[in-house]
N, C-alpha and C positions, 0 to 999 in steps of 0.2 A: 504493500499498498503506500504510495506516494503521500508524502505529508506537509502544504502548506507548509513554510519555514517566518515567513509573515503574520501563522495567524498564532498565540501565545497557547499552550498547549494547558486545558482543565485538568486539573489535579482530581476535585470532587464532581464522578458524574452521578446519576440517578441510581444506577445500577451495582456501582462501587459504595456509596454512602448506603443501598437498602443492605446490601451482601455485608457490610459490616454491622449492621444493625439488625440482622441474624444470626450473626457469626456470638456477633457481643452478648445475643437473649438465650442461643443454643448452649452459652457454656455457662452462664449465669441458672439457670434450670437447670444443669447437666450439674455443675457442684451441689444444687440444694436436694435434687431428687433420683440420682446416681446410688451416692451413696443407702439408701433407705431401701432402695430395693433389694426384694431377692435376687436378682441378678447375679449367674454365676461371675467369676472375680476377672475372667478371660473377657469374658463380653464387654465389661463395665471398661475396660483396658480401653479395648479393643474401639469404643466407641470412644474415649478420648485419648487415643492417638487419632482418628479419625478428624475428631473435632479440633486438635493441633493443628493437625497438618495444611485443615481448611482455614486457620488461623492465620499460620503464617503465610501460606500466597494469600490471604487477604491483606495481610498487615504488607509483605512485598509487593504488594500492586500501590498500593499508599508511596512507600517509599520511592520505587520506579520510577512513579510519573511526581515525586514534591521532586525528584534527580530532574529529573525531564524540564519539570519548569524553571532551575535553578540556575542550568545550561543554557536556555533559550533566554533568561533574563543578562543571563552576564554576558551572553551573543547580540544581544539585542544593544545592550550599552556600552561595548566594543563598533556595532556598525553603526551608534548614534554621532559615538564619538570622532568617527573614521570622515563623518559623514559634515558635521561641524567642522569638524579640520578640512572639511575640501570646502565649504561654504567658506571660510574666514578666509581664503588662496587668491582672493579680491576674484574680477569679474563680475560680469552684472546673472542673477542667478536666480528661479525660479522652483520651488517646489511641488509636487504634480502628483496627485493618489492614483495608481488605477483602481479604474471600480470594478474593472473586470474582464478578462481578457475573451475577445471574440469567436476569435480565430488565429491560431498558428498558423504557417506557413515557415517551407524552411530558409527566407531572406527574413522573416520580422513575422510580428504578428499585429491585427487588429486587436484596439484595445477600446476603453473608456476608458478616460483619463478626468483629473477634477483636478483643475489648477486649486492651491490651498489657499494662495492669498486675497482670490477674487471670488471661490465658491464657483464659479465656475465647470459646465461641466460638458464634455466633448467628444466627440469619436477621436481615436488616432492610432495613426501605424508607425511602429517601434520596429528598428530595426535590430534585427538579431545580434543578443547582446552576450559576453563569454558567461556570462550565470542565468538559467532560468530566471526570469521574476514573474511572482504571480500577485492575485488581487488582495490590497491593501497592502502593499508594498507601495514609498516616499520615493517617491525618486529625483534627486535633485539633477538639473539638466540648466542647461547653458539657452535659453529663446534662444528662435531661430527671429530676428528682427524684421526681417523680408517676411513673416508669417504672422506674424503680431506684434501693433504698429501699438502706441495710444492713442483714443480716437478713434481709431480702423477697428470695423467690425469682425470681432471673429471669423474665424478660413473655418471651412464646413469640416477640414478636416485634416490636423495639423500631421507636422510630418519630425518623427523624433527620429537623429541619426544616430548610431549608436557613441562615435566620440562626441557628443555631446551630453551625455550621460555620465556626471560624475564619480556619482554616489548612490545608497542606495541602503534608505533601513525598513524596517518593521513600523506599519505603521502603530500596534497597538503597546509596540514600546520605546514611546515616545517617552511617557513617564521615567522609563529607567535611566533615560540619556542624562546628564548633568549639566542641569543649567546653568548655557551661557552667559556672559553678566555683559547687563545693560550698558552701552554707551553712553545713553543719557540718566542723569542719578540725580536722583531728585535732590534741590539745595535744601537745608533746615533753614527754615525760618521760624 
């Protein structure tokens, strides 16, 4: 199964929470009821061993998902650091979020983008990049002044060349990124 790296992995799902509640309930009931029954010792031992194995499996799922989430957050933080560094290197840049990937072709993809600063959504052609780009990705691009000009209407389709893509980061990981200090500081009055 291919997983979208721009989407933060979930730790708690309904199935895992229900399984955990069921295991904990069964463990509590077995500790209370099993010793007082007349079941042979071997049967009690097998029931407890099975319950212990299921509890270990459930705990391992929680641990694995927590570890995946932590690794994703670390990677997202690093991608946002490089994104912010690329943005600070100078030049005119714009942030666009990939809303959807509509059609993938060998030379590029038809995508729907949202210009973050202007909250404008439009169709775009994105040339093939070195890494696959997924919905939910924020791209830092050098906008083409021939396509987007102040005062002019938005083009029907925007063409993004691979060389104009400076960096990318997952939109959901933006909160994990360090906050860049503002150039404009409030005066103490």
